[in-house]
Structures are given as structure tokens and as C-alpha cells.
N, CA, C, O and the ligand as a Tripos MOL2 file, in Angstrom:
@<TRIPOS>MOLECULE
protein
  269   267    68     0     0
PROTEIN
NO_CHARGES

@<TRIPOS>ATOM
      1 N        -126.2390 -100.6560  -77.0070 N.3       1 MET1
      2 CA       -125.6130 -101.8580  -76.4400 C.3       1 MET1
      3 C        -124.1100 -101.8470  -76.6930 C.2       1 MET1
      4 O        -123.3110 -102.2090  -75.8280 O.2       1 MET1
      5 N        -123.7490 -101.4260  -77.8930 N.am      2 LYS2
      6 CA       -122.3340 -101.3760  -78.2640 C.3       2 LYS2
      7 C        -121.5770 -100.3810  -77.3820 C.2       2 LYS2
      8 O        -120.4330 -100.6160  -76.9910 O.2       2 LYS2
      9 N        -122.2490  -99.2560  -77.0780 N.am      3 LEU3
     10 CA       -121.6200  -98.2250  -76.2530 C.3       3 LEU3
     11 C        -121.3120  -98.7400  -74.8520 C.2       3 LEU3
     12 O        -120.2660  -98.4350  -74.2780 O.2       3 LEU3
     13 N        -122.2350  -99.5200  -74.3190 N.am      4 ILE4
     14 CA       -122.0230 -100.0740  -72.9780 C.3       4 ILE4
     15 C        -120.8030 -100.9840  -72.9730 C.2       4 ILE4
     16 O        -120.0050 -100.9890  -72.0360 O.2       4 ILE4
     17 N        -120.6860 -101.7520  -74.0490 N.am      5 PHE5
     18 CA       -119.5480 -102.6740  -74.1500 C.3       5 PHE5
     19 C        -118.2360 -101.8900  -74.1680 C.2       5 PHE5
     20 O        -117.2780 -102.2500  -73.4840 O.2       5 PHE5
     21 N        -118.2030 -100.8180  -74.9560 N.am      6 ILE6
     22 CA       -116.9850  -99.9960  -75.0480 C.3       6 ILE6
     23 C        -116.6680  -99.3660  -73.6900 C.2       6 ILE6
     24 O        -115.5100  -99.2820  -73.2810 O.2       6 ILE6
     25 N        -117.7210  -98.9270  -73.0040 N.am      7 PHE7
     26 CA       -117.5380  -98.3280  -71.6860 C.3       7 PHE7
     27 C        -116.9040  -99.3340  -70.7210 C.2       7 PHE7
     28 O        -115.9630  -99.0040  -69.9980 O.2       7 PHE7
     29 N        -117.4230 -100.5530  -70.7170 N.am      8 LEU8
     30 CA       -116.8890 -101.5900  -69.8320 C.3       8 LEU8
     31 C        -115.4400 -101.9080  -70.1940 C.2       8 LEU8
     32 O        -114.6080 -102.1650  -69.3240 O.2       8 LEU8
     33 N        -115.1620 -101.8850  -71.4750 N.am      9 LEU9
     34 CA       -113.8090 -102.1740  -71.9520 C.3       9 LEU9
     35 C        -112.8370 -101.1160  -71.4360 C.2       9 LEU9
     36 O        -111.7410 -101.4320  -70.9720 O.2       9 LEU9
     37 N        -113.2620  -99.8420  -71.5260 N.am     10 LEU10
     38 CA       -112.4250  -98.7390  -71.0420 C.3      10 LEU10
     39 C        -112.2050  -98.8530  -69.5400 C.2      10 LEU10
     40 O        -111.1160  -98.5790  -69.0370 O.2      10 LEU10
     41 N        -113.2500  -99.2580  -68.8340 N.am     11 CYS11
     42 CA       -113.1490  -99.4040  -67.3890 C.3      11 CYS11
     43 C        -112.1260 -100.4650  -67.0170 C.2      11 CYS11
     44 O        -111.3370 -100.2770  -66.0910 O.2      11 CYS11
     45 N        -112.1390 -101.5750  -67.7380 N.am     12 SER12
     46 CA       -111.1960 -102.6400  -67.4100 C.3      12 SER12
     47 C        -109.7810 -102.2040  -67.7510 C.2      12 SER12
     48 O        -108.8260 -102.6470  -67.1140 O.2      12 SER12
     49 N        -109.6350 -101.3380  -68.7540 N.am     13 PHE13
     50 CA       -108.2980 -100.8420  -69.0940 C.3      13 PHE13
     51 C        -107.7950  -99.8780  -68.0260 C.2      13 PHE13
     52 O        -106.6340  -99.9350  -67.6200 O.2      13 PHE13
     53 N        -108.6890  -98.9850  -67.5720 N.am     14 SER14
     54 CA       -108.2720  -98.0270  -66.5490 C.3      14 SER14
     55 C        -107.9810  -98.7580  -65.2480 C.2      14 SER14
     56 O        -107.2180  -98.2680  -64.4160 O.2      14 SER14
     57 N        -108.5870  -99.9310  -65.0670 N.am     15 GLY15
     58 CA       -108.3180 -100.7300  -63.8780 C.3      15 GLY15
     59 C        -106.8740 -101.1730  -63.8380 C.2      15 GLY15
     60 O        -106.3190 -101.4120  -62.7650 O.2      15 GLY15
     61 N        -106.2550 -101.2850  -65.0280 N.am     16 ALA16
     62 CA       -104.8520 -101.7010  -65.0900 C.3      16 ALA16
     63 C        -103.9510 -100.6460  -64.4470 C.2      16 ALA16
     64 O        -102.8580 -100.9560  -63.9730 O.2      16 ALA16
     65 N        -104.4210  -99.4000  -64.4380 N.am     17 ASP17
     66 CA       -103.6400  -98.3310  -63.8090 C.3      17 ASP17
     67 C        -103.6070  -98.4880  -62.2920 C.2      17 ASP17
     68 O        -102.7800  -97.8750  -61.6170 O.2      17 ASP17
     69 N        -104.5130  -99.3150  -61.7570 N.am     18 GLY18
     70 CA       -104.5600  -99.5300  -60.3210 C.3      18 GLY18
     71 C        -103.5680 -100.5760  -59.8520 C.2      18 GLY18
     72 O        -103.6190 -101.0100  -58.7020 O.2      18 GLY18
     73 N        -102.6550 -100.9880  -60.7450 N.am     19 ASN19
     74 CA       -101.6710 -101.9900  -60.3550 C.3      19 ASN19
     75 C        -100.6580 -101.4340  -59.3660 C.2      19 ASN19
     76 O        -100.2010 -100.2970  -59.4840 O.2      19 ASN19
     77 N        -100.3260 -102.2530  -58.4020 N.am     20 VAL20
     78 CA        -99.3480 -101.8660  -57.3870 C.3      20 VAL20
     79 C         -98.3930 -103.0390  -57.1780 C.2      20 VAL20
     80 O         -98.6500 -104.1510  -57.6390 O.2      20 VAL20
     81 N         -97.3200 -102.7850  -56.4980 N.am     21 PHE21
     82 CA        -96.3380 -103.8240  -56.2010 C.3      21 PHE21
     83 C         -96.3360 -104.1100  -54.7110 C.2      21 PHE21
     84 O         -96.4150 -103.2040  -53.8820 O.2      21 PHE21
     85 N         -96.2450 -105.3850  -54.3950 N.am     22 ILE22
     86 CA        -96.1820 -105.7620  -52.9840 C.3      22 ILE22
     87 C         -95.0190 -106.7160  -52.7660 C.2      22 ILE22
     88 O         -94.5950 -107.4310  -53.6730 O.2      22 ILE22
     89 N         -94.5200 -106.7060  -51.5460 N.am     23 CYS23
     90 CA        -93.4840 -107.6530  -51.1680 C.3      23 CYS23
     91 C         -94.1960 -108.9030  -50.6500 C.2      23 CYS23
     92 O         -95.0180 -108.8260  -49.7370 O.2      23 CYS23
     93 N         -93.8760 -110.0370  -51.2320 N.am     24 ASP24
     94 CA        -94.5550 -111.2760  -50.8450 C.3      24 ASP24
     95 C         -93.9440 -111.8380  -49.5620 C.2      24 ASP24
     96 O         -93.4190 -112.9510  -49.5280 O.2      24 ASP24
     97 N         -94.0330 -111.0250  -48.5130 N.am     25 SER25
     98 CA        -93.4960 -111.4030  -47.2120 C.3      25 SER25
     99 C         -94.6180 -111.4150  -46.1860 C.2      25 SER25
    100 O         -95.5300 -110.5930  -46.2720 O.2      25 SER25
    101 N         -94.5750 -112.3230  -45.2200 N.am     26 PRO26
    102 CA        -95.6140 -112.3380  -44.1770 C.3      26 PRO26
    103 C         -95.5810 -111.0630  -43.3350 C.2      26 PRO26
    104 O         -96.5560 -110.7400  -42.6570 O.2      26 PRO26
    105 N         -94.4730 -110.3470  -43.3750 N.am     27 ASN27
    106 CA        -94.3370 -109.1210  -42.5860 C.3      27 ASN27
    107 C         -94.6770 -107.8600  -43.3770 C.2      27 ASN27
    108 O         -94.6080 -106.7540  -42.8420 O.2      27 ASN27
    109 N         -95.0380 -108.0210  -44.6330 N.am     28 ALA28
    110 CA        -95.3260 -106.8550  -45.4740 C.3      28 ALA28
    111 C         -96.5320 -106.1080  -44.9400 C.2      28 ALA28
    112 O         -97.5190 -106.7180  -44.5290 O.2      28 ALA28
    113 N         -96.4510 -104.7830  -44.9460 N.am     29 THR29
    114 CA        -97.5580 -103.9740  -44.4420 C.3      29 THR29
    115 C         -98.0450 -102.9710  -45.4720 C.2      29 THR29
    116 O         -99.0640 -102.3110  -45.2690 O.2      29 THR29
    117 N         -97.3190 -102.8550  -46.5780 N.am     30 ALA30
    118 CA        -97.6480 -101.7990  -47.5270 C.3      30 ALA30
    119 C         -97.6370 -102.2750  -48.9710 C.2      30 ALA30
    120 O         -97.0120 -103.2760  -49.3230 O.2      30 ALA30
    121 N         -98.3500 -101.5190  -49.7870 N.am     31 TYR31
    122 CA        -98.2520 -101.7300  -51.2410 C.3      31 TYR31
    123 C         -97.6390 -100.4840  -51.8540 C.2      31 TYR31
    124 O         -97.6890  -99.4030  -51.2680 O.2      31 TYR31
    125 N         -97.0680 -100.6400  -53.0180 N.am     32 HIS32
    126 CA        -96.2770  -99.5730  -53.6210 C.3      32 HIS32
    127 C         -96.6820  -99.3260  -55.0610 C.2      32 HIS32
    128 O         -96.9470 -100.2680  -55.8070 O.2      32 HIS32
    129 N         -96.7300  -98.0530  -55.4560 N.am     33 TYR33
    130 CA        -97.0510  -97.7100  -56.8370 C.3      33 TYR33
    131 C         -95.8280  -97.8920  -57.7220 C.2      33 TYR33
    132 O         -95.9510  -98.1810  -58.9120 O.2      33 TYR33
    133 N         -94.6670  -97.7260  -57.1470 N.am     34 LYS34
    134 CA        -93.4420  -97.8130  -57.9440 C.3      34 LYS34
    135 C         -92.6570  -99.0680  -57.5980 C.2      34 LYS34
    136 O         -92.4570  -99.3970  -56.4290 O.2      34 LYS34
    137 N         -92.2190  -99.7570  -58.6400 N.am     35 ARG35
    138 CA        -91.4320 -100.9770  -58.4410 C.3      35 ARG35
    139 C         -90.0830 -100.6440  -57.7720 C.2      35 ARG35
    140 O         -89.5360 -101.4580  -57.0280 O.2      35 ARG35
    141 N         -89.5660  -99.4540  -58.0420 N.am     36 ASP36
    142 CA        -88.2600  -99.0950  -57.4800 C.3      36 ASP36
    143 C         -88.3940  -98.2600  -56.2070 C.2      36 ASP36
    144 O         -87.4530  -97.5770  -55.8020 O.2      36 ASP36
    145 N         -89.5550  -98.3200  -55.5880 N.am     37 CYS37
    146 CA        -89.7700  -97.5950  -54.3270 C.3      37 CYS37
    147 C         -88.7570  -98.0510  -53.2790 C.2      37 CYS37
    148 O         -88.4160  -99.2320  -53.2070 O.2      37 CYS37
    149 N         -88.2810  -97.1090  -52.4690 N.am     38 ARG38
    150 CA        -87.2990  -97.4690  -51.4360 C.3      38 ARG38
    151 C         -87.8710  -98.4320  -50.4100 C.2      38 ARG38
    152 O         -87.1290  -99.1870  -49.7810 O.2      38 ARG38
    153 N         -89.1820  -98.4090  -50.2380 N.am     39 GLY39
    154 CA        -89.8310  -99.3390  -49.3200 C.3      39 GLY39
    155 C         -89.7370 -100.7810  -49.8110 C.2      39 GLY39
    156 O         -89.7640 -101.7190  -49.0150 O.2      39 GLY39
    157 N         -89.6260 -100.9500  -51.1370 N.am     40 LEU40
    158 CA        -89.5230 -102.2900  -51.7120 C.3      40 LEU40
    159 C         -88.0760 -102.7720  -51.7760 C.2      40 LEU40
    160 O         -87.8210 -103.9700  -51.8980 O.2      40 LEU40
    161 N         -87.1420 -101.8470  -51.6940 N.am     41 ASN41
    162 CA        -85.7300 -102.2260  -51.7460 C.3      41 ASN41
    163 C         -85.3500 -103.1410  -50.5960 C.2      41 ASN41
    164 O         -84.4200 -103.9410  -50.7040 O.2      41 ASN41
    165 N         -86.0800 -103.0160  -49.4870 N.am     42 ASN42
    166 CA        -85.7890 -103.8310  -48.3110 C.3      42 ASN42
    167 C         -86.4160 -105.2220  -48.4030 C.2      42 ASN42
    168 O         -86.1810 -106.0730  -47.5450 O.2      42 ASN42
    169 N         -87.2040 -105.4430  -49.4350 N.am     43 CYS43
    170 CA        -87.9260 -106.7070  -49.5660 C.3      43 CYS43
    171 C         -86.9610 -107.8510  -49.8820 C.2      43 CYS43
    172 O         -86.2360 -107.8210  -50.8760 O.2      43 CYS43
    173 N         -86.9750 -108.8630  -49.0030 N.am     44 LYS44
    174 CA        -86.0970 -110.0240  -49.2040 C.3      44 LYS44
    175 C         -86.8510 -111.1510  -49.9030 C.2      44 LYS44
    176 O         -86.2820 -112.1930  -50.2300 O.2      44 LYS44
    177 N         -88.1370 -110.9200  -50.1240 N.am     45 HIS45
    178 CA        -88.9790 -111.9190  -50.7670 C.3      45 HIS45
    179 C         -89.2900 -111.4750  -52.1950 C.2      45 HIS45
    180 O         -88.7880 -110.4630  -52.6850 O.2      45 HIS45
    181 N         -90.1320 -112.2680  -52.8340 N.am     46 GLU46
    182 CA        -90.5090 -111.9510  -54.2040 C.3      46 GLU46
    183 C         -91.3870 -110.7070  -54.2320 C.2      46 GLU46
    184 O         -92.2520 -110.5350  -53.3720 O.2      46 GLU46
    185 N         -91.1670 -109.8320  -55.2240 N.am     47 VAL47
    186 CA        -92.0340 -108.6750  -55.3990 C.3      47 VAL47
    187 C         -93.1180 -109.0560  -56.3960 C.2      47 VAL47
    188 O         -92.8330 -109.4890  -57.5130 O.2      47 VAL47
    189 N         -94.3440 -108.8900  -55.9800 N.am     48 LYS48
    190 CA        -95.4640 -109.2880  -56.8250 C.3      48 LYS48
    191 C         -96.2690 -108.0890  -57.2690 C.2      48 LYS48
    192 O         -96.3820 -107.0940  -56.5540 O.2      48 LYS48
    193 N         -96.8330 -108.2010  -58.4790 N.am     49 LYS49
    194 CA        -97.6870 -107.1510  -59.0070 C.3      49 LYS49
    195 C         -99.1320 -107.5340  -58.7160 C.2      49 LYS49
    196 O         -99.5430 -108.6660  -58.9730 O.2      49 LYS49
    197 N         -99.8920 -106.6020  -58.1860 N.am     50 THR50
    198 CA       -101.3000 -106.8710  -57.8930 C.3      50 THR50
    199 C        -102.0870 -105.5840  -58.0820 C.2      50 THR50
    200 O        -101.5880 -104.6300  -58.6800 O.2      50 THR50
    201 N        -103.3060 -105.5530  -57.5790 N.am     51 THR51
    202 CA       -104.1200 -104.3460  -57.7030 C.3      51 THR51
    203 C        -104.3220 -103.7410  -56.3170 C.2      51 THR51
    204 O        -104.1600 -104.4210  -55.3040 O.2      51 THR51
    205 N        -104.6760 -102.4650  -56.2820 N.am     52 VAL52
    206 CA       -104.9190 -101.7870  -55.0080 C.3      52 VAL52
    207 C        -105.9990 -102.5320  -54.2390 C.2      52 VAL52
    208 O        -105.8830 -102.7180  -53.0280 O.2      52 VAL52
    209 N        -107.0470 -102.9580  -54.9320 N.am     53 ALA53
    210 CA       -108.1570 -103.6530  -54.2800 C.3      53 ALA53
    211 C        -107.6770 -104.9400  -53.6140 C.2      53 ALA53
    212 O        -108.0490 -105.2350  -52.4780 O.2      53 ALA53
    213 N        -106.8560 -105.6960  -54.3230 N.am     54 GLU54
    214 CA       -106.3430 -106.9530  -53.7710 C.3      54 GLU54
    215 C        -105.4160 -106.6880  -52.5860 C.2      54 GLU54
    216 O        -105.4770 -107.3810  -51.5710 O.2      54 GLU54
    217 N        -104.5650 -105.6860  -52.7270 N.am     55 ALA55
    218 CA       -103.6150 -105.3530  -51.6610 C.3      55 ALA55
    219 C        -104.3500 -104.9370  -50.3940 C.2      55 ALA55
    220 O        -103.9770 -105.3410  -49.2930 O.2      55 ALA55
    221 N        -105.3950 -104.1270  -50.5520 N.am     56 GLU56
    222 CA       -106.1360 -103.6710  -49.3720 C.3      56 GLU56
    223 C        -106.9480 -104.8020  -48.7630 C.2      56 GLU56
    224 O        -107.2150 -104.8090  -47.5610 O.2      56 GLU56
    225 N        -107.3400 -105.7610  -49.6020 N.am     57 LYS57
    226 CA       -108.1160 -106.9020  -49.1130 C.3      57 LYS57
    227 C        -107.2760 -107.7430  -48.1510 C.2      57 LYS57
    228 O        -107.8030 -108.3260  -47.2040 O.2      57 LYS57
    229 N        -105.9680 -107.8000  -48.4030 N.am     58 ILE58
    230 CA       -105.1070 -108.5810  -47.5090 C.3      58 ILE58
    231 C        -104.4800 -107.6900  -46.4280 C.2      58 ILE58
    232 O        -103.5240 -108.0820  -45.7590 O.2      58 ILE58
    233 N        -105.0350 -106.4950  -46.2750 N.am     59 GLY59
    234 CA       -104.6610 -105.6420  -45.1430 C.3      59 GLY59
    235 C        -103.4690 -104.7300  -45.3430 C.2      59 GLY59
    236 O        -102.9250 -104.2120  -44.3680 O.2      59 GLY59
    237 N        -103.0490 -104.5190  -46.5850 N.am     60 LEU60
    238 CA       -101.9010 -103.6550  -46.8270 C.3      60 LEU60
    239 C        -102.3540 -102.2060  -47.0000 C.2      60 LEU60
    240 O        -103.4480 -101.9340  -47.4960 O.2      60 LEU60
    241 N        -101.4870 -101.2860  -46.5790 N.am     61 LYS61
    242 CA       -101.7750  -99.8540  -46.7220 C.3      61 LYS61
    243 C        -100.7610  -99.2560  -47.6900 C.2      61 LYS61
    244 O         -99.7010  -99.8270  -47.9430 O.2      61 LYS61
    245 N        -101.1200  -98.0850  -48.2260 N.am     62 LEU62
    246 CA       -100.2050  -97.4050  -49.1310 C.3      62 LEU62
    247 C         -98.9130  -97.0820  -48.3920 C.2      62 LEU62
    248 O         -98.9230  -96.5650  -47.2750 O.2      62 LEU62
    249 N         -97.8180  -97.3970  -49.0370 N.am     63 CYS63
    250 CA        -96.4840  -97.1880  -48.4830 C.3      63 CYS63
    251 C         -96.2300  -95.7200  -48.1300 C.2      63 CYS63
    252 O         -96.6450  -94.8240  -48.8650 O.2      63 CYS63
    253 N         -95.5730  -95.4820  -47.0430 N.am     64 GLY64
    254 CA        -95.3080  -94.1300  -46.5740 C.3      64 GLY64
    255 C         -94.2460  -93.3960  -47.3640 C.2      64 GLY64
    256 O         -94.0920  -92.1830  -47.2170 O.2      64 GLY64
    257 N         -93.5030  -94.1200  -48.2090 N.am     65 TRP65
    258 CA        -92.4410  -93.4860  -48.9730 C.3      65 TRP65
    259 C         -92.9310  -92.9160  -50.3020 C.2      65 TRP65
    260 O         -92.2050  -92.1850  -50.9760 O.2      65 TRP65
    261 N         -94.1600  -93.2500  -50.6750 N.am     66 GLU66
    262 CA        -94.6610  -92.7900  -51.9750 C.3      66 GLU66
    263 C         -94.8680  -91.2810  -51.9660 C.2      66 GLU66
    264 O         -95.1110  -90.6890  -50.9150 O.2      66 GLU66
    265 N         -94.7700  -90.6630  -53.1370 N.am     67 ASP67
    266 CA        -94.9600  -89.2240  -53.2500 C.3      67 ASP67
    267 C         -96.4100  -88.8560  -52.9540 C.2      67 ASP67
    268 O         -96.7700  -87.6790  -52.9990 O.2      67 ASP67
    269 ZN        -93.4210  -97.7010  -51.5020 Zn       68 ZN68
@<TRIPOS>BOND
     1     1     2 1
     2     2     3 1
     3     3     4 2
     4     3     5 am
     5     5     6 1
     6     6     7 1
     7     7     8 2
     8     7     9 am
     9     9    10 1
    10    10    11 1
    11    11    12 2
    12    11    13 am
    13    13    14 1
    14    14    15 1
    15    15    16 2
    16    15    17 am
    17    17    18 1
    18    18    19 1
    19    19    20 2
    20    19    21 am
    21    21    22 1
    22    22    23 1
    23    23    24 2
    24    23    25 am
    25    25    26 1
    26    26    27 1
    27    27    28 2
    28    27    29 am
    29    29    30 1
    30    30    31 1
    31    31    32 2
    32    31    33 am
    33    33    34 1
    34    34    35 1
    35    35    36 2
    36    35    37 am
    37    37    38 1
    38    38    39 1
    39    39    40 2
    40    39    41 am
    41    41    42 1
    42    42    43 1
    43    43    44 2
    44    43    45 am
    45    45    46 1
    46    46    47 1
    47    47    48 2
    48    47    49 am
    49    49    50 1
    50    50    51 1
    51    51    52 2
    52    51    53 am
    53    53    54 1
    54    54    55 1
    55    55    56 2
    56    55    57 am
    57    57    58 1
    58    58    59 1
    59    59    60 2
    60    59    61 am
    61    61    62 1
    62    62    63 1
    63    63    64 2
    64    63    65 am
    65    65    66 1
    66    66    67 1
    67    67    68 2
    68    67    69 am
    69    69    70 1
    70    70    71 1
    71    71    72 2
    72    71    73 am
    73    73    74 1
    74    74    75 1
    75    75    76 2
    76    75    77 am
    77    77    78 1
    78    78    79 1
    79    79    80 2
    80    79    81 am
    81    81    82 1
    82    82    83 1
    83    83    84 2
    84    83    85 am
    85    85    86 1
    86    86    87 1
    87    87    88 2
    88    87    89 am
    89    89    90 1
    90    90    91 1
    91    91    92 2
    92    91    93 am
    93    93    94 1
    94    94    95 1
    95    95    96 2
    96    95    97 am
    97    97    98 1
    98    98    99 1
    99    99   100 2
   100    99   101 am
   101   101   102 1
   102   102   103 1
   103   103   104 2
   104   103   105 am
   105   105   106 1
   106   106   107 1
   107   107   108 2
   108   107   109 am
   109   109   110 1
   110   110   111 1
   111   111   112 2
   112   111   113 am
   113   113   114 1
   114   114   115 1
   115   115   116 2
   116   115   117 am
   117   117   118 1
   118   118   119 1
   119   119   120 2
   120   119   121 am
   121   121   122 1
   122   122   123 1
   123   123   124 2
   124   123   125 am
   125   125   126 1
   126   126   127 1
   127   127   128 2
   128   127   129 am
   129   129   130 1
   130   130   131 1
   131   131   132 2
   132   131   133 am
   133   133   134 1
   134   134   135 1
   135   135   136 2
   136   135   137 am
   137   137   138 1
   138   138   139 1
   139   139   140 2
   140   139   141 am
   141   141   142 1
   142   142   143 1
   143   143   144 2
   144   143   145 am
   145   145   146 1
   146   146   147 1
   147   147   148 2
   148   147   149 am
   149   149   150 1
   150   150   151 1
   151   151   152 2
   152   151   153 am
   153   153   154 1
   154   154   155 1
   155   155   156 2
   156   155   157 am
   157   157   158 1
   158   158   159 1
   159   159   160 2
   160   159   161 am
   161   161   162 1
   162   162   163 1
   163   163   164 2
   164   163   165 am
   165   165   166 1
   166   166   167 1
   167   167   168 2
   168   167   169 am
   169   169   170 1
   170   170   171 1
   171   171   172 2
   172   171   173 am
   173   173   174 1
   174   174   175 1
   175   175   176 2
   176   175   177 am
   177   177   178 1
   178   178   179 1
   179   179   180 2
   180   179   181 am
   181   181   182 1
   182   182   183 1
   183   183   184 2
   184   183   185 am
   185   185   186 1
   186   186   187 1
   187   187   188 2
   188   187   189 am
   189   189   190 1
   190   190   191 1
   191   191   192 2
   192   191   193 am
   193   193   194 1
   194   194   195 1
   195   195   196 2
   196   195   197 am
   197   197   198 1
   198   198   199 1
   199   199   200 2
   200   199   201 am
   201   201   202 1
   202   202   203 1
   203   203   204 2
   204   203   205 am
   205   205   206 1
   206   206   207 1
   207   207   208 2
   208   207   209 am
   209   209   210 1
   210   210   211 1
   211   211   212 2
   212   211   213 am
   213   213   214 1
   214   214   215 1
   215   215   216 2
   216   215   217 am
   217   217   218 1
   218   218   219 1
   219   219   220 2
   220   219   221 am
   221   221   222 1
   222   222   223 1
   223   223   224 2
   224   223   225 am
   225   225   226 1
   226   226   227 1
   227   227   228 2
   228   227   229 am
   229   229   230 1
   230   230   231 1
   231   231   232 2
   232   231   233 am
   233   233   234 1
   234   234   235 1
   235   235   236 2
   236   235   237 am
   237   237   238 1
   238   238   239 1
   239   239   240 2
   240   239   241 am
   241   241   242 1
   242   242   243 1
   243   243   244 2
   244   243   245 am
   245   245   246 1
   246   246   247 1
   247   247   248 2
   248   247   249 am
   249   249   250 1
   250   250   251 1
   251   251   252 2
   252   251   253 am
   253   253   254 1
   254   254   255 1
   255   255   256 2
   256   255   257 am
   257   257   258 1
   258   258   259 1
   259   259   260 2
   260   259   261 am
   261   261   262 1
   262   262   263 1
   263   263   264 2
   264   263   265 am
   265   265   266 1
   266   266   267 1
   267   267   268 2
@<TRIPOS>SUBSTRUCTURE
     1 MET1         2 RESIDUE 1 A MET
     2 LYS2         6 RESIDUE 1 A LYS
     3 LEU3        10 RESIDUE 1 A LEU
     4 ILE4        14 RESIDUE 1 A ILE
     5 PHE5        18 RESIDUE 1 A PHE
     6 ILE6        22 RESIDUE 1 A ILE
     7 PHE7        26 RESIDUE 1 A PHE
     8 LEU8        30 RESIDUE 1 A LEU
     9 LEU9        34 RESIDUE 1 A LEU
    10 LEU10       38 RESIDUE 1 A LEU
    11 CYS11       42 RESIDUE 1 A CYS
    12 SER12       46 RESIDUE 1 A SER
    13 PHE13       50 RESIDUE 1 A PHE
    14 SER14       54 RESIDUE 1 A SER
    15 GLY15       58 RESIDUE 1 A GLY
    16 ALA16       62 RESIDUE 1 A ALA
    17 ASP17       66 RESIDUE 1 A ASP
    18 GLY18       70 RESIDUE 1 A GLY
    19 ASN19       74 RESIDUE 1 A ASN
    20 VAL20       78 RESIDUE 1 A VAL
    21 PHE21       82 RESIDUE 1 A PHE
    22 ILE22       86 RESIDUE 1 A ILE
    23 CYS23       90 RESIDUE 1 A CYS
    24 ASP24       94 RESIDUE 1 A ASP
    25 SER25       98 RESIDUE 1 A SER
    26 PRO26      102 RESIDUE 1 A PRO
    27 ASN27      106 RESIDUE 1 A ASN
    28 ALA28      110 RESIDUE 1 A ALA
    29 THR29      114 RESIDUE 1 A THR
    30 ALA30      118 RESIDUE 1 A ALA
    31 TYR31      122 RESIDUE 1 A TYR
    32 HIS32      126 RESIDUE 1 A HIS
    33 TYR33      130 RESIDUE 1 A TYR
    34 LYS34      134 RESIDUE 1 A LYS
    35 ARG35      138 RESIDUE 1 A ARG
    36 ASP36      142 RESIDUE 1 A ASP
    37 CYS37      146 RESIDUE 1 A CYS
    38 ARG38      150 RESIDUE 1 A ARG
    39 GLY39      154 RESIDUE 1 A GLY
    40 LEU40      158 RESIDUE 1 A LEU
    41 ASN41      162 RESIDUE 1 A ASN
    42 ASN42      166 RESIDUE 1 A ASN
    43 CYS43      170 RESIDUE 1 A CYS
    44 LYS44      174 RESIDUE 1 A LYS
    45 HIS45      178 RESIDUE 1 A HIS
    46 GLU46      182 RESIDUE 1 A GLU
    47 VAL47      186 RESIDUE 1 A VAL
    48 LYS48      190 RESIDUE 1 A LYS
    49 LYS49      194 RESIDUE 1 A LYS
    50 THR50      198 RESIDUE 1 A THR
    51 THR51      202 RESIDUE 1 A THR
    52 VAL52      206 RESIDUE 1 A VAL
    53 ALA53      210 RESIDUE 1 A ALA
    54 GLU54      214 RESIDUE 1 A GLU
    55 ALA55      218 RESIDUE 1 A ALA
    56 GLU56      222 RESIDUE 1 A GLU
    57 LYS57      226 RESIDUE 1 A LYS
    58 ILE58      230 RESIDUE 1 A ILE
    59 GLY59      234 RESIDUE 1 A GLY
    60 LEU60      238 RESIDUE 1 A LEU
    61 LYS61      242 RESIDUE 1 A LYS
    62 LEU62      246 RESIDUE 1 A LEU
    63 CYS63      250 RESIDUE 1 A CYS
    64 GLY64      254 RESIDUE 1 A GLY
    65 TRP65      258 RESIDUE 1 A TRP
    66 GLU66      262 RESIDUE 1 A GLU
    67 ASP67      266 RESIDUE 1 A ASP
    68 ZN68       269 GROUP 0 **** ****
């Protein structure tokens, strides 16, 4: 039972690696792995931190400028 708990804990930690940045604009189409991505430099709105799952849920795709 303890092992399962540790496993779940590790999973939630690795989930933090799935964080991405999005421009909080109605015209935003992409999410970004890097806060200083050139695609985000054009953002005139607030830059928000979210997860890949959340970003894709609202219809965003991975930014074309990412490596
Ligand atoms: Zn980007």
C-alpha cells in the first residue's frame, strides 16, 4: 500500500514537468515550453502557467518556435 502511495506521489511530481506557458489572449493558438519563447514575446496579454493537458483542452497546439 505504501509503495502505491509513493508511486502516485512521483507521478504527481513528474506531472509538474508538463507545465507550459500560454498567452492569455483570445487569439492565442499555441502553448510554450519556454517562458522566453519568441512566440510569447509577441503576447500583449498576461502570460499564464498551465499544463499541456489544460492547454490542449482549450484548443492550443504546441508552438512552432519550440525546439
Ligand atoms: Zn513557443
